[in-house]
C-alpha positions in Angstrom: 19.2 22.0 -26.6 15.7 21.2 -25.8 13.2 21.3 -23.0 13.1 17.5 -22.2 15.5 16.0 -24.7 18.4 18.0 -26.1 19.2 15.7 -29.1 17.3 12.6 -29.9 17.8 9.9 -32.6 14.9 7.6 -33.5 13.4 8.2 -30.1 9.8 7.5 -29.1 8.8 9.5 -26.0 5.2 9.4 -24.8 3.4 10.7 -21.8 6.3 12.9 -20.7 6.4 16.6 -19.9 8.6 19.5 -19.2 8.0 23.1 -17.9 8.4 25.6 -20.7 8.5 28.5 -18.3 11.2 27.4 -15.8 13.3 25.7 -18.6 12.8 28.6 -21.0 12.6 26.1 -23.8 9.5 25.7 -25.9 10.8 22.9 -28.1 12.3 19.5 -27.6 13.2 16.3 -29.4 10.5 14.6 -27.4 7.8 15.1 -24.8 5.2 17.8 -24.3 6.0 21.2 -23.1 3.5 22.8 -20.7 3.3 26.0 -18.6 4.1 25.8 -14.9 0.5 25.8 -13.7 -0.4 22.8 -15.8 2.8 21.0 -14.6 1.5 21.3 -11.1 -2.0 19.8 -11.8 -2.5 16.1 -11.1 -5.0 15.8 -14.0 -2.2 16.6 -16.4 -0.5 13.4 -15.5 -3.4 11.1 -14.7 -4.9 11.9 -18.1 -1.6 10.5 -19.5 -1.8 7.3 -17.5 0.5 8.2 -14.6 -0.4 6.1 -11.5 -0.8 8.3 -8.4 -1.3 7.3 -4.8 -4.9 6.9 -3.9 -6.3 6.6 -7.4 -6.9 3.3 -9.1 -7.9 4.2 -12.7 -4.3 4.0 -13.7 -3.3 1.1 -11.5 -2.6 0.3 -7.9 1.2 0.6 -7.8 0.9 4.1 -6.5 4.1 5.5 -8.1 3.5 9.3 -7.8 2.1 11.9 -5.5 1.7 15.7 -6.0 2.2 18.2 -3.2 0.4 21.6 -3.5 2.2 24.0 -5.9 4.8 21.4 -6.8 5.7 18.9 -9.4 5.0 15.1 -9.1 7.2 13.2 -6.8 7.9 9.5 -6.4 5.9 7.9 -3.6 9.0 6.8 -1.6 10.0 10.5 -1.3 7.1 10.9 1.2 7.8 11.6 4.9 8.7 8.4 6.8 7.0 8.0 10.2 6.8 5.3 12.9 4.1 2.7 12.4 2.7 -0.2 14.4 0.4 -2.8 12.9 -2.1 -4.7 15.1 -2.5 -7.5 15.5 1.3 -7.8 15.6 1.0 -11.5 14.6 -1.8 -12.2 12.1 -3.3 -15.6 11.8 -5.6 -15.6 8.9 -7.4 -18.7 10.1 -8.6 -16.9 13.3 -11.5 -14.5 13.6 -11.4 -10.8 13.4 -12.4 -7.9 11.1 -9.6 -5.5 10.9 -5.8 -5.0 10.6 -5.0 -1.6 12.1 -2.1 0.7 11.3 -1.1 3.3 13.9 1.1 6.0 12.6 2.7 8.9 14.5 3.7 12.2 13.0 6.7 14.2 14.1 6.6 17.1 16.5 5.2 20.2 14.9 2.2 18.7 13.1 -1.4 19.2 14.2 -4.6 17.2 13.7 -5.7 19.8 11.1 -2.6 18.9 9.0 -4.0 15.5 8.2 -6.4 15.0 5.3 -8.8 12.7 7.2 -11.2 12.8 4.2 -8.8 10.5 2.3 -8.4 6.9 3.3 -4.9 5.5 3.9 -3.6 3.2 1.2 -1.8 -0.2 1.7 1.1 -0.2 -0.7 1.7 -1.8 -3.1 -1.8 -3.4 -3.4 -4.0 -0.3 -3.3 -6.2 -1.5 -0.5 -8.0 1.5 1.1 -8.7 1.9 4.8 -11.8 3.0 6.6 -12.1 6.7 7.4 -9.1 7.7 9.5 -9.2 8.3 13.3 -6.8 11.2 14.1 -5.9 12.2 17.7 -3.2 13.5 19.9 -1.3 10.9 22.0 0.0 11.3 25.5 3.3 12.7 24.2 1.5 15.5 22.3 2.1 13.9 18.9 -0.5 13.5 16.2 -1.5 9.8 15.9 -3.4 8.3 13.0 -5.3 5.0 13.1 -6.1 3.4 9.7 -8.2 0.2 9.7 -8.0 -2.2 6.8 -10.4 -5.1 6.2 -8.7 -8.2 7.5 -10.1 -10.3 4.6 -8.3 -8.0 2.1 -5.0 -8.2 3.9 -5.3 -12.0 4.3 -5.9 -12.3 0.6 -2.1 -11.8 0.3 -1.5 -15.2 1.9 0.8 -17.1 -0.4 2.1 -13.9 -2.0 3.2 -11.8 1.0 5.6 -9.0 0.1 8.7 -8.5 2.2 7.4 -5.1 3.4 4.0 -3.5 3.8 3.7 0.3 3.5 0.8 2.4 4.7 0.4 5.8 3.0 -1.5 8.7 4.4 -2.2 12.2 3.1 -1.6 15.6 4.5 -3.8 18.6 3.5 -0.9 20.2 1.6 -0.7 17.3 -0.8 2.3 15.7 0.8 2.2 12.1 2.1 3.5 10.2 5.1 4.7 6.6 5.0 4.8 3.8 7.6 6.5 0.5 6.9 6.6 -2.9 8.5 8.5 -6.0 7.5 6.5 -9.2 7.0 7.9 -12.3 8.7 6.2 -15.6 7.8 5.4 -17.9 10.8 5.4 -21.5 9.7 2.7 -23.8 11.3 3.7 -26.1 14.2 3.5 -29.8 14.2 0.0 -29.8 15.7 -1.4 -28.1 12.5 0.8 -30.3 10.3 -0.6 -33.4 12.0 -4.2 -32.2 11.4 -3.3 -31.7 7.7 -1.9 -35.2 7.6 -5.0 -36.6 9.2 -7.4 -35.0 6.7 -5.1 -35.4 3.7 -7.2 -35.9 0.5 -10.4 -35.8 2.5 -13.1 -34.8 0.1 -15.8 -34.2 2.7 -14.6 -31.0 4.4 -17.5 -28.6 5.0 -18.8 -25.9 7.2 -18.4 -25.2 10.0 -15.1 -26.9 10.7 -13.6 -27.4 7.3 -11.5 -30.3 8.5 -10.2 -28.5 11.7 -9.4 -25.5 9.6 -6.8 -27.2 7.3 -9.1 -26.9 4.3 -7.9 -23.4 4.0 -9.5 -22.4 0.7 -12.7 -24.2 1.8 -13.2 -26.1 -1.4 -14.1 -29.3 0.5 -10.8 -31.0 -0.4 -7.5 -31.0 1.6 -4.5 -31.1 -0.8 -1.2 -29.4 -1.7 -2.9 -26.0 -2.2 -4.0 -26.1 1.4 -0.5 -27.0 2.5 0.9 -24.1 0.5 -1.6 -21.7 2.0 -1.0 -23.0 5.6 2.7 -22.3 5.1 1.9 -18.6 4.5 -1.2 -17.9 6.4 0.3 -16.7 9.6 2.7 -13.7 9.7 4.3 -11.3 12.1 4.6 -7.6 11.4 8.1 -6.4 12.4 8.6 -2.6 12.8 12.1 -1.1 12.8 12.7 0.8 16.1 
């Protein structure tokens, strides 16, 4: 028997740990045994390259989070809460500065439970929000507004995920998650006709950029602009 691996044959185990106190095993065929207090410190795992929500040194996939006095947990184990993204339909060719996520905590939570010093994170890309605005809505529930730069969100055009998840933090180290499906809205014939009219035009420039169909603003309308146009407007669909 062993702490992490009972019996191993030609195994290579790295950056893995077990609790020598709760397991009552101080040896293993692989991994590193640590006392309980070190197993509940985030630095133990970030030093080993584990990717935690909110830090970017080890990546932006945001795989783990660490509640107070607990072991690391996978991000999707966080508390699911209702979320609404505004604007509900995002056209990345139009003007605007922000995409805002409004998340509502269940009954029993207070404003003080929210760690407003930590920005929310747009998963799985690691985009961080402005400082949170935390309030109580008309139903007496805690509501959190997290604003993300519109330009950052629109940088996903052409590579939209099926679902966007916004992650926020509680003061006890737990996290809450709001999700929204991404539905691509294909451009209408009016836009397609503009694209056709300016096709291979090499003189697109500020301020019009060929009626906006030179999407990447490189002064040339071509297949890349077509591909971007097919992905540049989306609707955020929230499950009721």
